[in-house]
PDB file with one MODEL, atoms N, CA, C and O in Angstrom:
MODEL        1
ATOM      1  N   MET A   1     -12.564 -16.011  -8.205  1.00  0.00           N
ATOM      2  CA  MET A   1     -13.591 -16.761  -8.123  1.00  0.00           C
ATOM      3  C   MET A   1     -14.581 -16.772  -7.149  1.00  0.00           C
ATOM      4  O   MET A   1     -14.478 -16.251  -6.038  1.00  0.00           O
ATOM      5  N   LEU A   2     -15.441 -17.310  -7.538  1.00  0.00           N
ATOM      6  CA  LEU A   2     -16.941 -16.685  -6.881  1.00  0.00           C
ATOM      7  C   LEU A   2     -16.897 -17.378  -5.383  1.00  0.00           C
ATOM      8  O   LEU A   2     -16.114 -18.282  -5.089  1.00  0.00           O
ATOM      9  N   SER A   3     -17.908 -16.780  -4.450  1.00  0.00           N
ATOM     10  CA  SER A   3     -17.581 -17.430  -3.481  1.00  0.00           C
ATOM     11  C   SER A   3     -18.798 -18.812  -3.332  1.00  0.00           C
ATOM     12  O   SER A   3     -18.862 -19.576  -2.369  1.00  0.00           O
ATOM     13  N   ASN A   4     -19.625 -18.846  -4.484  1.00  0.00           N
ATOM     14  CA  ASN A   4     -20.200 -19.757  -4.409  1.00  0.00           C
ATOM     15  C   ASN A   4     -19.605 -21.325  -4.943  1.00  0.00           C
ATOM     16  O   ASN A   4     -20.222 -22.229  -5.508  1.00  0.00           O
ATOM     17  N   GLY A   5     -18.704 -21.276  -4.678  1.00  0.00           N
ATOM     18  CA  GLY A   5     -17.556 -22.032  -5.728  1.00  0.00           C
ATOM     19  C   GLY A   5     -17.478 -22.402  -7.145  1.00  0.00           C
ATOM     20  O   GLY A   5     -17.251 -23.447  -7.754  1.00  0.00           O
ATOM     21  N   GLY A   6     -17.724 -21.268  -7.439  1.00  0.00           N
ATOM     22  CA  GLY A   6     -18.050 -21.100  -9.396  1.00  0.00           C
ATOM     23  C   GLY A   6     -19.362 -22.109 -10.181  1.00  0.00           C
ATOM     24  O   GLY A   6     -19.380 -22.662 -11.281  1.00  0.00           O
ATOM     25  N   VAL A   7     -20.260 -22.053  -9.213  1.00  0.00           N
ATOM     26  CA  VAL A   7     -21.385 -23.010  -9.704  1.00  0.00           C
ATOM     27  C   VAL A   7     -22.035 -21.979 -10.763  1.00  0.00           C
ATOM     28  O   VAL A   7     -22.743 -22.459 -11.648  1.00  0.00           O
ATOM     29  N   ASP A   8     -21.879 -20.925 -10.725  1.00  0.00           N
ATOM     30  CA  ASP A   8     -22.544 -19.935 -11.392  1.00  0.00           C
ATOM     31  C   ASP A   8     -21.351 -19.016 -12.140  1.00  0.00           C
ATOM     32  O   ASP A   8     -20.863 -17.970 -11.714  1.00  0.00           O
ATOM     33  N   ARG A   9     -21.042 -19.706 -13.347  1.00  0.00           N
ATOM     34  CA  ARG A   9     -19.995 -19.124 -14.036  1.00  0.00           C
ATOM     35  C   ARG A   9     -19.777 -18.307 -14.799  1.00  0.00           C
ATOM     36  O   ARG A   9     -18.704 -17.837 -15.177  1.00  0.00           O
ATOM     37  N   VAL A  10     -21.345 -17.971 -15.224  1.00  0.00           N
ATOM     38  CA  VAL A  10     -21.516 -16.735 -15.736  1.00  0.00           C
ATOM     39  C   VAL A  10     -22.294 -16.283 -15.258  1.00  0.00           C
ATOM     40  O   VAL A  10     -23.258 -16.933 -14.855  1.00  0.00           O
ATOM     41  N   ARG A  11     -22.152 -14.583 -15.066  1.00  0.00           N
ATOM     42  CA  ARG A  11     -23.182 -13.899 -14.555  1.00  0.00           C
ATOM     43  C   ARG A  11     -23.620 -12.639 -15.670  1.00  0.00           C
ATOM     44  O   ARG A  11     -22.882 -12.085 -16.484  1.00  0.00           O
ATOM     45  N   ARG A  12     -24.695 -12.460 -15.476  1.00  0.00           N
ATOM     46  CA  ARG A  12     -25.311 -11.224 -16.128  1.00  0.00           C
ATOM     47  C   ARG A  12     -24.465 -11.628 -17.784  1.00  0.00           C
ATOM     48  O   ARG A  12     -24.225 -10.704 -18.562  1.00  0.00           O
ATOM     49  N   GLY A  13     -24.260 -12.426 -17.978  1.00  0.00           N
ATOM     50  CA  GLY A  13     -23.744 -12.789 -19.481  1.00  0.00           C
ATOM     51  C   GLY A  13     -22.086 -12.427 -19.766  1.00  0.00           C
ATOM     52  O   GLY A  13     -21.504 -12.540 -20.844  1.00  0.00           O
ATOM     53  N   VAL A  14     -21.396 -11.862 -18.200  1.00  0.00           N
ATOM     54  CA  VAL A  14     -19.680 -12.304 -18.564  1.00  0.00           C
ATOM     55  C   VAL A  14     -19.316 -13.555 -18.090  1.00  0.00           C
ATOM     56  O   VAL A  14     -20.199 -14.120 -17.444  1.00  0.00           O
ATOM     57  N   ASP A  15     -18.480 -14.028 -18.198  1.00  0.00           N
ATOM     58  CA  ASP A  15     -17.814 -15.083 -17.931  1.00  0.00           C
ATOM     59  C   ASP A  15     -17.042 -15.057 -16.811  1.00  0.00           C
ATOM     60  O   ASP A  15     -15.942 -14.518 -16.934  1.00  0.00           O
ATOM     61  N   MET A  16     -17.234 -15.343 -16.132  1.00  0.00           N
ATOM     62  CA  MET A  16     -16.938 -14.916 -14.209  1.00  0.00           C
ATOM     63  C   MET A  16     -15.757 -15.794 -14.640  1.00  0.00           C
ATOM     64  O   MET A  16     -14.941 -15.227 -13.914  1.00  0.00           O
ATOM     65  N   SER A  17     -15.109 -16.634 -15.189  1.00  0.00           N
ATOM     66  CA  SER A  17     -13.899 -17.518 -15.003  1.00  0.00           C
ATOM     67  C   SER A  17     -12.626 -16.683 -15.152  1.00  0.00           C
ATOM     68  O   SER A  17     -11.602 -16.715 -14.469  1.00  0.00           O
ATOM     69  N   PHE A  18     -12.889 -16.045 -16.044  1.00  0.00           N
ATOM     70  CA  PHE A  18     -11.866 -15.275 -17.588  1.00  0.00           C
ATOM     71  C   PHE A  18     -11.818 -14.274 -16.848  1.00  0.00           C
ATOM     72  O   PHE A  18     -12.630 -13.400 -17.152  1.00  0.00           O
ATOM     73  N   ASN A  19     -11.207 -14.077 -16.032  1.00  0.00           N
ATOM     74  CA  ASN A  19      -9.983 -12.347 -15.477  1.00  0.00           C
ATOM     75  C   ASN A  19      -8.823 -11.565 -15.572  1.00  0.00           C
ATOM     76  O   ASN A  19      -8.184 -11.380 -16.608  1.00  0.00           O
ATOM     77  N   LEU A  20      -8.594 -11.158 -14.575  1.00  0.00           N
ATOM     78  CA  LEU A  20      -7.193 -10.136 -15.419  1.00  0.00           C
ATOM     79  C   LEU A  20      -6.249 -11.186 -14.937  1.00  0.00           C
ATOM     80  O   LEU A  20      -5.308 -11.079 -15.724  1.00  0.00           O
ATOM     81  N   SER A  21      -6.030 -11.905 -14.301  1.00  0.00           N
ATOM     82  CA  SER A  21      -5.229 -12.675 -13.858  1.00  0.00           C
ATOM     83  C   SER A  21      -5.223 -13.982 -15.257  1.00  0.00           C
ATOM     84  O   SER A  21      -4.302 -14.189 -16.047  1.00  0.00           O
ATOM     85  N   CYS A  22      -6.386 -14.596 -15.192  1.00  0.00           N
ATOM     86  CA  CYS A  22      -6.054 -15.345 -16.261  1.00  0.00           C
ATOM     87  C   CYS A  22      -5.391 -14.468 -18.297  1.00  0.00           C
ATOM     88  O   CYS A  22      -5.142 -15.052 -19.351  1.00  0.00           O
ATOM     89  N   ILE A  23      -5.361 -13.194 -17.993  1.00  0.00           N
ATOM     90  CA  ILE A  23      -4.960 -12.541 -19.288  1.00  0.00           C
ATOM     91  C   ILE A  23      -3.746 -12.813 -18.738  1.00  0.00           C
ATOM     92  O   ILE A  23      -3.081 -13.710 -19.257  1.00  0.00           O
ATOM     93  N   ILE A  24      -3.237 -12.118 -17.618  1.00  0.00           N
ATOM     94  CA  ILE A  24      -1.309 -12.075 -17.884  1.00  0.00           C
ATOM     95  C   ILE A  24      -1.349 -13.211 -17.478  1.00  0.00           C
ATOM     96  O   ILE A  24      -0.141 -13.220 -17.241  1.00  0.00           O
ATOM     97  N   ARG A  25      -1.658 -14.182 -17.184  1.00  0.00           N
ATOM     98  CA  ARG A  25      -1.067 -15.830 -16.759  1.00  0.00           C
ATOM     99  C   ARG A  25      -0.505 -16.432 -18.613  1.00  0.00           C
ATOM    100  O   ARG A  25       0.415 -17.128 -19.043  1.00  0.00           O
ATOM    101  N   GLU A  26      -1.829 -15.577 -19.313  1.00  0.00           N
ATOM    102  CA  GLU A  26      -1.160 -16.472 -20.725  1.00  0.00           C
ATOM    103  C   GLU A  26      -0.502 -15.328 -21.541  1.00  0.00           C
ATOM    104  O   GLU A  26      -0.244 -15.398 -22.743  1.00  0.00           O
ATOM    105  N   ALA A  27      -0.308 -14.453 -20.877  1.00  0.00           N
ATOM    106  CA  ALA A  27       0.535 -13.413 -21.790  1.00  0.00           C
ATOM    107  C   ALA A  27       2.080 -13.680 -20.891  1.00  0.00           C
ATOM    108  O   ALA A  27       3.169 -13.513 -21.441  1.00  0.00           O
ATOM    109  N   GLY A  28       1.982 -13.978 -19.894  1.00  0.00           N
ATOM    110  CA  GLY A  28       3.459 -14.682 -19.596  1.00  0.00           C
ATOM    111  C   GLY A  28       3.848 -15.899 -20.144  1.00  0.00           C
ATOM    112  O   GLY A  28       4.996 -16.336 -20.076  1.00  0.00           O
ATOM    113  N   VAL A  29       2.549 -16.669 -20.897  1.00  0.00           N
ATOM    114  CA  VAL A  29       3.612 -17.843 -21.419  1.00  0.00           C
ATOM    115  C   VAL A  29       3.498 -17.479 -22.974  1.00  0.00           C
ATOM    116  O   VAL A  29       4.471 -17.822 -23.646  1.00  0.00           O
ATOM    117  N   SER A  30       2.408 -16.808 -23.670  1.00  0.00           N
ATOM    118  CA  SER A  30       2.647 -16.527 -24.879  1.00  0.00           C
ATOM    119  C   SER A  30       4.058 -15.372 -25.122  1.00  0.00           C
ATOM    120  O   SER A  30       4.964 -15.804 -25.835  1.00  0.00           O
ATOM    121  N   THR A  31       4.189 -14.200 -24.638  1.00  0.00           N
ATOM    122  CA  THR A  31       4.846 -13.470 -24.515  1.00  0.00           C
ATOM    123  C   THR A  31       5.925 -13.029 -22.968  1.00  0.00           C
ATOM    124  O   THR A  31       5.979 -11.907 -22.465  1.00  0.00           O
ATOM    125  N   PRO A  32       6.597 -14.130 -22.538  1.00  0.00           N
ATOM    126  CA  PRO A  32       6.896 -14.102 -21.029  1.00  0.00           C
ATOM    127  C   PRO A  32       8.342 -12.615 -20.676  1.00  0.00           C
ATOM    128  O   PRO A  32       8.691 -12.028 -19.652  1.00  0.00           O
ATOM    129  N   ASP A  33       8.734 -12.551 -21.985  1.00  0.00           N
ATOM    130  CA  ASP A  33       9.870 -11.080 -21.533  1.00  0.00           C
ATOM    131  C   ASP A  33       9.282  -9.783 -22.253  1.00  0.00           C
ATOM    132  O   ASP A  33       9.860  -8.814 -22.746  1.00  0.00           O
ATOM    133  N   LYS A  34       8.217 -10.036 -22.165  1.00  0.00           N
ATOM    134  CA  LYS A  34       7.418  -8.767 -22.737  1.00  0.00           C
ATOM    135  C   LYS A  34       7.502  -7.757 -21.509  1.00  0.00           C
ATOM    136  O   LYS A  34       7.564  -8.156 -20.346  1.00  0.00           O
ATOM    137  N   PRO A  35       7.497  -6.366 -21.885  1.00  0.00           N
ATOM    138  CA  PRO A  35       7.146  -5.519 -20.576  1.00  0.00           C
ATOM    139  C   PRO A  35       5.950  -5.094 -20.226  1.00  0.00           C
ATOM    140  O   PRO A  35       5.256  -4.573 -21.099  1.00  0.00           O
ATOM    141  N   VAL A  36       5.600  -5.181 -19.292  1.00  0.00           N
ATOM    142  CA  VAL A  36       4.063  -4.866 -18.938  1.00  0.00           C
ATOM    143  C   VAL A  36       3.600  -3.307 -18.331  1.00  0.00           C
ATOM    144  O   VAL A  36       2.674  -2.509 -18.185  1.00  0.00           O
ATOM    145  N   ALA A  37       5.268  -3.626 -18.079  1.00  0.00           N
ATOM    146  CA  ALA A  37       5.255  -1.871 -17.057  1.00  0.00           C
ATOM    147  C   ALA A  37       6.844  -2.040 -16.991  1.00  0.00           C
ATOM    148  O   ALA A  37       7.677  -2.946 -16.980  1.00  0.00           O
ATOM    149  N   TYR A  38       6.751   0.131 -16.935  1.00  0.00           N
ATOM    150  CA  TYR A  38       8.185   0.485 -16.211  1.00  0.00           C
ATOM    151  C   TYR A  38       7.774   1.568 -15.402  1.00  0.00           C
ATOM    152  O   TYR A  38       6.882   2.394 -15.209  1.00  0.00           O
ATOM    153  N   HIS A  39       9.520   0.906 -14.805  1.00  0.00           N
ATOM    154  CA  HIS A  39       9.731   1.746 -13.295  1.00  0.00           C
ATOM    155  C   HIS A  39      10.858   2.130 -13.507  1.00  0.00           C
ATOM    156  O   HIS A  39      11.777   1.792 -14.252  1.00  0.00           O
ATOM    157  N   VAL A  40      10.590   3.323 -12.329  1.00  0.00           N
ATOM    158  CA  VAL A  40      12.509   3.861 -11.538  1.00  0.00           C
ATOM    159  C   VAL A  40      13.072   2.706 -11.863  1.00  0.00           C
ATOM    160  O   VAL A  40      13.842   2.919 -12.800  1.00  0.00           O
ATOM    161  N   GLY A  41      13.072   1.384 -11.500  1.00  0.00           N
ATOM    162  CA  GLY A  41      14.221   0.112 -11.803  1.00  0.00           C
ATOM    163  C   GLY A  41      14.218  -0.356 -12.371  1.00  0.00           C
ATOM    164  O   GLY A  41      14.839  -1.383 -12.095  1.00  0.00           O
ATOM    165  N   GLY A  42      13.634  -0.338 -13.760  1.00  0.00           N
ATOM    166  CA  GLY A  42      13.598  -0.952 -14.620  1.00  0.00           C
ATOM    167  C   GLY A  42      12.590  -1.212 -15.080  1.00  0.00           C
ATOM    168  O   GLY A  42      12.022  -0.123 -15.156  1.00  0.00           O
ATOM    169  N   THR A  43      11.680  -2.253 -15.613  1.00  0.00           N
ATOM    170  CA  THR A  43      11.133  -3.074 -16.257  1.00  0.00           C
ATOM    171  C   THR A  43      10.174  -4.336 -15.663  1.00  0.00           C
ATOM    172  O   THR A  43      10.722  -4.995 -14.780  1.00  0.00           O
ATOM    173  N   LEU A  44       9.136  -4.649 -15.952  1.00  0.00           N
ATOM    174  CA  LEU A  44       8.744  -5.656 -15.247  1.00  0.00           C
ATOM    175  C   LEU A  44       7.799  -6.417 -15.933  1.00  0.00           C
ATOM    176  O   LEU A  44       6.598  -6.169 -16.034  1.00  0.00           O
ATOM    177  N   THR A  45       8.469  -7.442 -16.438  1.00  0.00           N
ATOM    178  CA  THR A  45       7.899  -7.927 -17.417  1.00  0.00           C
ATOM    179  C   THR A  45       7.125  -9.179 -17.179  1.00  0.00           C
ATOM    180  O   THR A  45       7.582 -10.011 -16.395  1.00  0.00           O
ATOM    181  N   PHE A  46       5.726  -9.433 -17.932  1.00  0.00           N
ATOM    182  CA  PHE A  46       4.313 -10.820 -17.812  1.00  0.00           C
ATOM    183  C   PHE A  46       5.039 -11.824 -17.109  1.00  0.00           C
ATOM    184  O   PHE A  46       4.500 -12.098 -16.037  1.00  0.00           O
ATOM    185  N   ARG A  47       6.029 -12.437 -17.336  1.00  0.00           N
ATOM    186  CA  ARG A  47       6.732 -13.424 -16.589  1.00  0.00           C
ATOM    187  C   ARG A  47       6.981 -13.110 -15.484  1.00  0.00           C
ATOM    188  O   ARG A  47       6.737 -13.965 -14.633  1.00  0.00           O
ATOM    189  N   GLU A  48       7.612 -11.669 -14.976  1.00  0.00           N
ATOM    190  CA  GLU A  48       7.979 -11.509 -13.923  1.00  0.00           C
ATOM    191  C   GLU A  48       6.640 -11.268 -12.840  1.00  0.00           C
ATOM    192  O   GLU A  48       6.634 -11.819 -11.739  1.00  0.00           O
ATOM    193  N   LEU A  49       5.692 -10.516 -13.230  1.00  0.00           N
ATOM    194  CA  LEU A  49       4.541 -10.342 -12.956  1.00  0.00           C
ATOM    195  C   LEU A  49       3.545 -11.676 -12.673  1.00  0.00           C
ATOM    196  O   LEU A  49       2.375 -11.296 -12.669  1.00  0.00           O
ATOM    197  N   ASP A  50       3.616 -12.522 -12.534  1.00  0.00           N
ATOM    198  CA  ASP A  50       2.847 -13.967 -12.933  1.00  0.00           C
ATOM    199  C   ASP A  50       3.637 -14.430 -11.974  1.00  0.00           C
ATOM    200  O   ASP A  50       3.016 -14.511 -10.914  1.00  0.00           O
ATOM    201  N   GLU A  51       5.056 -14.865 -11.872  1.00  0.00           N
ATOM    202  CA  GLU A  51       5.782 -15.295 -10.282  1.00  0.00           C
ATOM    203  C   GLU A  51       5.482 -14.897  -9.581  1.00  0.00           C
ATOM    204  O   GLU A  51       4.880 -15.649  -8.816  1.00  0.00           O
ATOM    205  N   GLN A  52       5.593 -13.244  -9.098  1.00  0.00           N
ATOM    206  CA  GLN A  52       5.431 -12.549  -8.036  1.00  0.00           C
ATOM    207  C   GLN A  52       3.855 -12.758  -7.879  1.00  0.00           C
ATOM    208  O   GLN A  52       3.536 -13.244  -6.794  1.00  0.00           O
ATOM    209  N   SER A  53       3.091 -12.553  -8.529  1.00  0.00           N
ATOM    210  CA  SER A  53       1.414 -12.859  -8.178  1.00  0.00           C
ATOM    211  C   SER A  53       1.126 -13.838  -7.708  1.00  0.00           C
ATOM    212  O   SER A  53       0.168 -13.935  -6.941  1.00  0.00           O
ATOM    213  N   ASP A  54       2.055 -15.045  -8.125  1.00  0.00           N
ATOM    214  CA  ASP A  54       2.049 -16.725  -7.714  1.00  0.00           C
ATOM    215  C   ASP A  54       2.408 -16.518  -6.249  1.00  0.00           C
ATOM    216  O   ASP A  54       1.637 -16.854  -5.349  1.00  0.00           O
ATOM    217  N   ARG A  55       3.509 -15.998  -6.045  1.00  0.00           N
ATOM    218  CA  ARG A  55       3.913 -16.139  -4.793  1.00  0.00           C
ATOM    219  C   ARG A  55       2.930 -15.365  -4.084  1.00  0.00           C
ATOM    220  O   ARG A  55       2.706 -15.750  -2.937  1.00  0.00           O
ATOM    221  N   LEU A  56       2.268 -14.329  -4.510  1.00  0.00           N
ATOM    222  CA  LEU A  56       1.555 -13.652  -3.434  1.00  0.00           C
ATOM    223  C   LEU A  56       0.428 -14.231  -2.948  1.00  0.00           C
ATOM    224  O   LEU A  56       0.105 -14.254  -1.761  1.00  0.00           O
ATOM    225  N   ALA A  57      -0.316 -14.810  -4.075  1.00  0.00           N
ATOM    226  CA  ALA A  57      -1.397 -15.229  -3.780  1.00  0.00           C
ATOM    227  C   ALA A  57      -1.378 -16.895  -3.190  1.00  0.00           C
ATOM    228  O   ALA A  57      -2.348 -17.623  -2.979  1.00  0.00           O
ATOM    229  N   ALA A  58       0.332 -17.239  -2.986  1.00  0.00           N
ATOM    230  CA  ALA A  58       0.600 -18.746  -2.012  1.00  0.00           C
ATOM    231  C   ALA A  58       0.704 -18.120  -0.836  1.00  0.00           C
ATOM    232  O   ALA A  58       0.493 -18.768   0.190  1.00  0.00           O
ATOM    233  N   GLY A  59       1.028 -16.821  -0.774  1.00  0.00           N
ATOM    234  CA  GLY A  59       1.571 -16.318   0.633  1.00  0.00           C
ATOM    235  C   GLY A  59       0.280 -15.941   1.424  1.00  0.00           C
ATOM    236  O   GLY A  59       0.173 -16.022   2.648  1.00  0.00           O
ATOM    237  N   LEU A  60      -0.779 -15.477   0.476  1.00  0.00           N
ATOM    238  CA  LEU A  60      -2.248 -14.823   1.069  1.00  0.00           C
ATOM    239  C   LEU A  60      -3.020 -16.353   1.173  1.00  0.00           C
ATOM    240  O   LEU A  60      -4.050 -16.410   1.846  1.00  0.00           O
ATOM    241  N   HIS A  61      -2.613 -17.344   0.634  1.00  0.00           N
ATOM    242  CA  HIS A  61      -3.517 -18.842   0.631  1.00  0.00           C
ATOM    243  C   HIS A  61      -2.666 -19.620   2.132  1.00  0.00           C
ATOM    244  O   HIS A  61      -3.243 -20.278   2.998  1.00  0.00           O
ATOM    245  N   ASP A  62      -1.174 -19.296   2.079  1.00  0.00           N
ATOM    246  CA  ASP A  62      -0.925 -19.874   3.161  1.00  0.00           C
ATOM    247  C   ASP A  62      -1.834 -19.194   4.854  1.00  0.00           C
ATOM    248  O   ASP A  62      -2.263 -19.786   5.845  1.00  0.00           O
ATOM    249  N   ALA A  63      -1.793 -17.828   4.484  1.00  0.00           N
ATOM    250  CA  ALA A  63      -1.679 -16.836   6.104  1.00  0.00           C
ATOM    251  C   ALA A  63      -3.620 -17.417   6.391  1.00  0.00           C
ATOM    252  O   ALA A  63      -4.140 -17.040   7.441  1.00  0.00           O
ATOM    253  N   GLY A  64      -4.352 -18.158   5.547  1.00  0.00           N
ATOM    254  CA  GLY A  64      -5.261 -18.795   5.211  1.00  0.00           C
ATOM    255  C   GLY A  64      -6.394 -17.664   4.886  1.00  0.00           C
ATOM    256  O   GLY A  64      -7.281 -17.550   5.733  1.00  0.00           O
ATOM    257  N   VAL A  65      -6.443 -16.876   3.818  1.00  0.00           N
ATOM    258  CA  VAL A  65      -7.263 -16.175   2.684  1.00  0.00           C
ATOM    259  C   VAL A  65      -7.939 -17.086   1.681  1.00  0.00           C
ATOM    260  O   VAL A  65      -7.249 -17.544   0.771  1.00  0.00           O
ATOM    261  N   VAL A  66      -9.144 -17.373   1.757  1.00  0.00           N
ATOM    262  CA  VAL A  66      -9.707 -18.207   1.094  1.00  0.00           C
ATOM    263  C   VAL A  66     -10.463 -17.535  -0.109  1.00  0.00           C
ATOM    264  O   VAL A  66     -11.175 -16.559   0.125  1.00  0.00           O
ATOM    265  N   PRO A  67     -10.326 -18.052  -1.468  1.00  0.00           N
ATOM    266  CA  PRO A  67     -11.636 -17.222  -2.515  1.00  0.00           C
ATOM    267  C   PRO A  67     -12.396 -16.990  -2.187  1.00  0.00           C
ATOM    268  O   PRO A  67     -13.112 -17.983  -2.060  1.00  0.00           O
ATOM    269  N   GLY A  68     -13.076 -15.687  -1.729  1.00  0.00           N
ATOM    270  CA  GLY A  68     -14.288 -14.940  -1.710  1.00  0.00           C
ATOM    271  C   GLY A  68     -14.355 -14.178  -0.602  1.00  0.00           C
ATOM    272  O   GLY A  68     -15.291 -13.492  -0.192  1.00  0.00           O
ATOM    273  N   ASN A  69     -12.473 -14.494   0.183  1.00  0.00           N
ATOM    274  CA  ASN A  69     -12.161 -13.499   1.232  1.00  0.00           C
ATOM    275  C   ASN A  69     -12.378 -11.864   0.651  1.00  0.00           C
ATOM    276  O   ASN A  69     -12.998 -11.547  -0.364  1.00  0.00           O
ATOM    277  N   ALA A  70     -11.687 -10.964   1.593  1.00  0.00           N
ATOM    278  CA  ALA A  70     -12.252  -9.569   1.120  1.00  0.00           C
ATOM    279  C   ALA A  70     -10.996  -9.132   1.839  1.00  0.00           C
ATOM    280  O   ALA A  70     -10.902  -9.081   3.065  1.00  0.00           O
ATOM    281  N   VAL A  71      -9.538  -8.656   0.539  1.00  0.00           N
ATOM    282  CA  VAL A  71      -8.209  -8.363   1.174  1.00  0.00           C
ATOM    283  C   VAL A  71      -8.132  -6.634   1.165  1.00  0.00           C
ATOM    284  O   VAL A  71      -8.683  -5.901   0.343  1.00  0.00           O
ATOM    285  N   GLY A  72      -7.491  -6.318   2.043  1.00  0.00           N
ATOM    286  CA  GLY A  72      -7.387  -4.804   1.859  1.00  0.00           C
ATOM    287  C   GLY A  72      -5.940  -4.529   1.755  1.00  0.00           C
ATOM    288  O   GLY A  72      -5.272  -5.306   2.437  1.00  0.00           O
ATOM    289  N   LEU A  73      -5.231  -3.606   1.066  1.00  0.00           N
ATOM    290  CA  LEU A  73      -3.896  -3.681   0.622  1.00  0.00           C
ATOM    291  C   LEU A  73      -3.525  -1.921   0.146  1.00  0.00           C
ATOM    292  O   LEU A  73      -3.900  -1.526  -0.958  1.00  0.00           O
ATOM    293  N   GLN A  74      -2.922  -1.171   0.912  1.00  0.00           N
ATOM    294  CA  GLN A  74      -2.603  -0.117   0.847  1.00  0.00           C
ATOM    295  C   GLN A  74      -1.054  -0.002   0.156  1.00  0.00           C
ATOM    296  O   GLN A  74      -0.102  -0.392   0.832  1.00  0.00           O
ATOM    297  N   LEU A  75      -0.777   0.660  -1.497  1.00  0.00           N
ATOM    298  CA  LEU A  75       0.060   0.065  -1.905  1.00  0.00           C
ATOM    299  C   LEU A  75       0.393   1.581  -2.816  1.00  0.00           C
ATOM    300  O   LEU A  75      -0.425   2.003  -3.634  1.00  0.00           O
ATOM    301  N   PRO A  76       1.580   2.226  -2.555  1.00  0.00           N
ATOM    302  CA  PRO A  76       1.993   3.391  -3.621  1.00  0.00           C
ATOM    303  C   PRO A  76       1.393   3.014  -5.083  1.00  0.00           C
ATOM    304  O   PRO A  76       0.986   1.905  -5.429  1.00  0.00           O
ATOM    305  N   ASN A  77       1.440   4.332  -5.945  1.00  0.00           N
ATOM    306  CA  ASN A  77       1.321   3.919  -7.308  1.00  0.00           C
ATOM    307  C   ASN A  77       2.530   3.809  -8.017  1.00  0.00           C
ATOM    308  O   ASN A  77       3.051   4.610  -8.793  1.00  0.00           O
ATOM    309  N   LEU A  78       2.976   2.482  -7.565  1.00  0.00           N
ATOM    310  CA  LEU A  78       4.149   2.123  -8.522  1.00  0.00           C
ATOM    311  C   LEU A  78       3.475   1.136  -9.702  1.00  0.00           C
ATOM    312  O   LEU A  78       2.272   0.880  -9.754  1.00  0.00           O
ATOM    313  N   ALA A  79       4.443   0.654 -10.600  1.00  0.00           N
ATOM    314  CA  ALA A  79       4.501  -0.732 -11.137  1.00  0.00           C
ATOM    315  C   ALA A  79       4.101  -2.264 -10.712  1.00  0.00           C
ATOM    316  O   ALA A  79       3.542  -3.235 -11.223  1.00  0.00           O
ATOM    317  N   GLU A  80       4.863  -1.819  -9.188  1.00  0.00           N
ATOM    318  CA  GLU A  80       4.559  -3.143  -8.178  1.00  0.00           C
ATOM    319  C   GLU A  80       2.684  -3.128  -8.029  1.00  0.00           C
ATOM    320  O   GLU A  80       1.973  -4.123  -8.171  1.00  0.00           O
ATOM    321  N   PHE A  81       2.434  -2.399  -7.865  1.00  0.00           N
ATOM    322  CA  PHE A  81       0.850  -2.557  -7.658  1.00  0.00           C
ATOM    323  C   PHE A  81      -0.064  -3.532  -8.025  1.00  0.00           C
ATOM    324  O   PHE A  81      -0.950  -4.197  -7.489  1.00  0.00           O
ATOM    325  N   LEU A  82       0.617  -3.352  -9.492  1.00  0.00           N
ATOM    326  CA  LEU A  82       0.221  -4.646 -10.383  1.00  0.00           C
ATOM    327  C   LEU A  82       0.252  -5.830 -10.100  1.00  0.00           C
ATOM    328  O   LEU A  82      -0.227  -6.643 -10.891  1.00  0.00           O
ATOM    329  N   VAL A  83       0.736  -6.175  -9.081  1.00  0.00           N
ATOM    330  CA  VAL A  83       1.259  -8.033  -8.783  1.00  0.00           C
ATOM    331  C   VAL A  83       0.191  -7.819  -7.638  1.00  0.00           C
ATOM    332  O   VAL A  83      -0.768  -8.472  -8.049  1.00  0.00           O
ATOM    333  N   PRO A  84      -0.128  -7.324  -6.564  1.00  0.00           N
ATOM    334  CA  PRO A  84      -1.423  -7.845  -5.892  1.00  0.00           C
ATOM    335  C   PRO A  84      -2.889  -8.101  -6.530  1.00  0.00           C
ATOM    336  O   PRO A  84      -3.718  -8.895  -6.085  1.00  0.00           O
ATOM    337  N   ILE A  85      -3.050  -7.221  -7.726  1.00  0.00           N
ATOM    338  CA  ILE A  85      -4.050  -6.742  -8.589  1.00  0.00           C
ATOM    339  C   ILE A  85      -4.160  -8.096  -9.510  1.00  0.00           C
ATOM    340  O   ILE A  85      -5.173  -8.769  -9.697  1.00  0.00           O
ATOM    341  N   SER A  86      -2.692  -8.338 -10.093  1.00  0.00           N
ATOM    342  CA  SER A  86      -3.323  -9.511 -10.941  1.00  0.00           C
ATOM    343  C   SER A  86      -2.757 -10.755 -10.100  1.00  0.00           C
ATOM    344  O   SER A  86      -1.790 -11.285 -10.647  1.00  0.00           O
ATOM    345  N   ALA A  87      -3.102 -11.256  -9.046  1.00  0.00           N
ATOM    346  CA  ALA A  87      -2.720 -11.967  -7.899  1.00  0.00           C
ATOM    347  C   ALA A  87      -4.094 -12.808  -7.016  1.00  0.00           C
ATOM    348  O   ALA A  87      -4.044 -13.756  -6.232  1.00  0.00           O
ATOM    349  N   SER A  88      -5.173 -12.080  -7.480  1.00  0.00           N
ATOM    350  CA  SER A  88      -6.554 -12.043  -7.198  1.00  0.00           C
ATOM    351  C   SER A  88      -7.523 -13.005  -7.986  1.00  0.00           C
ATOM    352  O   SER A  88      -8.732 -12.988  -7.754  1.00  0.00           O
TER     353      SER A  88
ENDMDL
END
């Protein structure tokens, strides 16, 4: 979400309200059991990614993080890295 509360939803011809989390949520609804990533322990489906990113976003919100805040994460290059990216 834009730090200005979404007033300028279109910036430079790009719809800023449609982002990666929107794409993942739509895929979670239309193809929930389709794998989005394969990893050592198995697969991560769109449904699992959507649910995990929602939990992470809720946890960040509970910790006081609001749209527009910068959050740094240090994670290894694994399929699980998709979760915080999609929670944004």
